[in-house]
N, C-alpha and C positions, 0 to 999 in steps of 0.2 A: 610503495611499500608492499612487501610480500607478506600476505597473513598466514596461510597454512595450507597443507597438503592433507587431503582426507583420503585414505584408502589407496588401492593400487590403480595405476593408470590404465585405462582401457583403450585400445585403439580407436574405435568409433565414438565421437564425442560431440556434443553441442557446445557452443560458446555463448554465454549469457552475459550482457553488458548493461549494468544499471548506472544510468546517467542522472546524477542529481544536481542541485545548486552548487555544492561545494566539492562533490567528490565523484569519481567514476570508479565503479567496482566492475571487475570482470573475473569471470571464472569458467573452467572446463567442468561440464556435467555430462555423466554418461547417460544412456538411454533409459536407465531405471530411475533418474532423478537424484542420484548421488553426487554431490559437489566433490570433484576430485583435487581442485585447486582454486584459489581464488586470490586476486590482488586488488588493491585499492590505491588510486593515484587522486591528486587534487584536481579540481575542475575550475577552470578559468570561465566562470559563467558571465562575467562582465567585461570581458575583453571582445576581441574581434571574432567573427564567425570561424575563421581560420584557427585562432587559438583554441577555441572550444572543440574544433574538430581534432586538433593535435592532441588534446587531452585523452579524447576517446580513443584515438589510434594507439597512443601510448599504453593505455590499459589493455587494449586487444593484444598489442604485441608481447606485453609481459606475460599475458596468459598463454599466448601460443609458445612462447619461449620455454615454458615448463617443460613441453615435449614437442620438439620440432617435428617428428615423425606422426603427430596426431592426424588422424582422419576426421576434420572437423567438417560436419556435413551441413553446418550452418551457423550464421551469427545473428543472434536475436538482440536488438536494441530495445531497452526499456527507458522511457523519459516521461516527465511530468507533462501533461497537456496544457493548452490545446495542441493537438497535432492530427495529422490525417494519415492513419495507418495503411489506407489503400493506396496513397501516392507516395508514401514514404516521406512526408513533409513535417517539419517542426514549424507550427504556425505562429504562436506568440506567447510561449509560457513565461509567466512572471518570475519563475525561479531560474531561468536561463535566458536572460535578455540579450545574449550574444547572438541569438538565432531568431530571424524573422522570416517566415516562409521559406525556410531553409531546407534544401533537399538532401537530408542527412544520409538516407539510404543510399542514394546514387554517390554522394561523396565517399562514404566508407567503402561502397562496393569497388571503387576504382583501385583499391589497394589490396584486395583480397580475391582468390578465386571461389571461396565459399559464398553461397548466396546469402544476402542480408536482409532482415525484416525488421519491422519497427511496430511498436504499440505503446500504449500508455502503461504506467506502472501497476495500477490497480488491474487492468485487464491482464497483463502477464502474470501477476501473482495469482489472480483468480484461476487461470488456466494451469498453473503449476500446482496449485492445491487440488484442482478437479482430477489432474492426471496422476499424480504423485503423493499427493498430501492428505489433508484432513478431509477432502471431499471425494476422495478416491473412492470408485463404486457407484457414484451417482451421476446421472446424466444432467441434471439441472442444479447448478451451484450458484449461490448469491455469495459474493466475497466483500468484506469491508475491512480497510485498514483505518484503525483508530490511532491517531497520532497528534501532531500539531495541528493537522487539518483532518478530514475525513474523505478518503477515496472509496470508490466501488468499483466492482466489476461483475459481469454475469456471464456464466457459461450454460447456454441452453443447447440441449441435444448434443453436448460434448464440444461445442464450438463457441467462441467469444461472441457475445452479441454486440455488434457495432452499431446498429441503427442504420439509417439512411446515408449519412456522410462520414460515419466513424466516430460520431460525438456523443454517442448513447452511454448510458450507465453512469451519469453524474449524480449518482444518489445522495452524495454528501452535500448537494445543494438543493435538496428537497426541503421546502419550507413547512415546519409544522406549527409556525406561530407568526402569521403574517403581520400581527400587531406588535411584534417585539421591537424593542428600542435598540437591539442589537442588529447592526447591519454587517453582513459578511463581506469580504474582500471581493466576492463575486458580484456584489451590488444588491443582493436580495436580503430583505430582513427576515430573521428568524428561521434560517435554514439549519439543519442539523449541525452542519459544521460550526457554525457560530455559537450554538448553544451547548454541545456536548463533546467537543473535541479537547484535547490536552490544553491548548491555549484558552478555552472556555472555562474549563475546571479551575485553572489558574486565576482567570479574570474574576470569577465569583468568590474565590476565596480572598484575593486582594480587596474586593469591595466590602467584604465582611470585616476584614482586618482594619478598614478605615471607620465603618460605621458602627461595629461592635468590638472593639479591641480586646476586651475582657474575654469574650467567647472565642476570640482567636488566639489566645495566649499561647497555646502550644504551638500553632502554626508560626506564630512571630519567634517563638524560641528557636524552632528548628531553621528559621530564616535568618538567624543571627539578628533579629529586631527590625531587619529591613523588609518593608512590604514588597519591593520590588524583586526580591529574592524569592518570593513564594512561587512554587511550581506545583504542577500536577503531581510530581513524583514526591513532593513534601506532603501534599494532601494524603497521598497514599500512606506515607509513614505515620502521619497523624491518626489516621483512621485505624491502622493496625495497632496504634498505641490506645486505641478506645476513645479517641477525641470525638465528642458529640458533633461539633460543627463539621468536621471533615466527613463524618458519617452522614450528616444531612446534605453536604454538597454532593457526594458520591450517589447517595440515593436518588437524588434529583436528576443527576446525570443517567442513572440507569433507567428511571422512569421516561425520560425523554427519548432515550434509545428504544425503549419499548414501545412507545407511540410510533415512532418512525418504523421500527421493524414491522409493526402491525400493518402500515401502508405498503410496505415491500412485499409482504405476503399476500395481501389483497391484490396487488398488481401482477406478480410474477409466480407466485406460490412455488418457490424452490423446493427442492428435496432436502437441502441441508444449507445451513448459513455459517460461513467460515469467518472468523474474525482475526485479524493479525494486527501488527502496529504496536508501538511503544505503549500506548495507553491501555490496549488490550491486556498487557501483562498485569495491570492493576485491575481492570474491569473483569477480567475472567473470574475473580472471586464474587462478582455480581451476576454471573451467567444465571444462576439458578433463580435469582430474584426477577432478572429480565425475562426467563422462560415462563415464569408464572404470570408475569404481567402482560407481555405483548399480545396474547390471544383476546384480551379485553379490547384492544384496539384493532382487531380484525373481523370482519364479518365471516371469514373463512371458518366453518365449523370444526374443521380438523386441523387448525393452525397449531394447536399444542403438540401435534405429532412431529413438527419439523424441529430437528435438533439445532442447537447453536454450539458450535466446536471452536477450540483454539487452532489457529493455524499451525502448520509443521514447520515453516520455513523461518518465521521470525525476521531477523535482520538480513537474511539471505534471500528474502522473497524476490528482490529484483533480478539477482543473478539466476535464480530458479526460473523466474517468469520469463526472462529473456531466452532461456534454453528452451523452455517450453514452446515458445513461438515457433522455433525451428522444427518441431515435429509435424508441421503442417506441410513442410518443404517435401517434394517427391522422394528424395534419397532417403531422408529420415523415415518416411512412411514405409517405404520398402524394406528397410532394415529392421523396423520394429514389428513387422507382421510375423 
């Protein structure tokens, strides 16, 4: 499915590919970070490895077909982890079971002359925001995507921080309550993802609807009387309507994020913290609350100087992130100088 064309096409461009569990998005991006064209195709994540690869190639080919004469200096692949960016391997992602220890970069490279690079989705989004987006002008950027889960990436001295094996920056699985009865899919109790993601917001609201249905009256009305229909988005709608229970749930979420951010600041002291993802569209209204609260959870005496900002790219973070990866390639470096 072809989505849109933005702006006029430029001869030198980068190709970003965002591989998810149900879709593959691909787009041509210029050297200034503007998305010129993007396309979206279904992803067969539960088929064979070859079927998964075919979905990726189809998205790439659709993007390239937009301008056959394009000088594409690199193809950047963004995918959920675990993966190994140094070796170009997809290891064992829960959302893409079609691939296990799969050499995705090598397989894609067979079909194109442009060099191919790979990284996880949060790392790519962090780099795009640092180079072109809300983190532009800062050398050290912490990025978090708040959605169904919580993913993070770090750009330090202008480069993605990968750690020893490429598995660093899994900040969404930092435990803030080791006694929590909630165990994340990663196996750890009380990590920030299981406590403050969109799924966690919905879970707490559903629990309240069971134990205190009168307090949850508005939420149940918005959910057509069905507890299973309650989502984080509905909690947001109830909050904007002045609902006390929704306010309580979101304030608790903001406070947990503040405690987590305090730990992040003490660990890496970024210059700016950029937040993206679907839940951020709701929680951005709580940024002021979080900015007041998180310094209480940091020993850093200058923590309050670090701004929290809303990401630029939103739903296009994967495409922009894949394109940003290509800027490390020699040809792109020479053209951007």
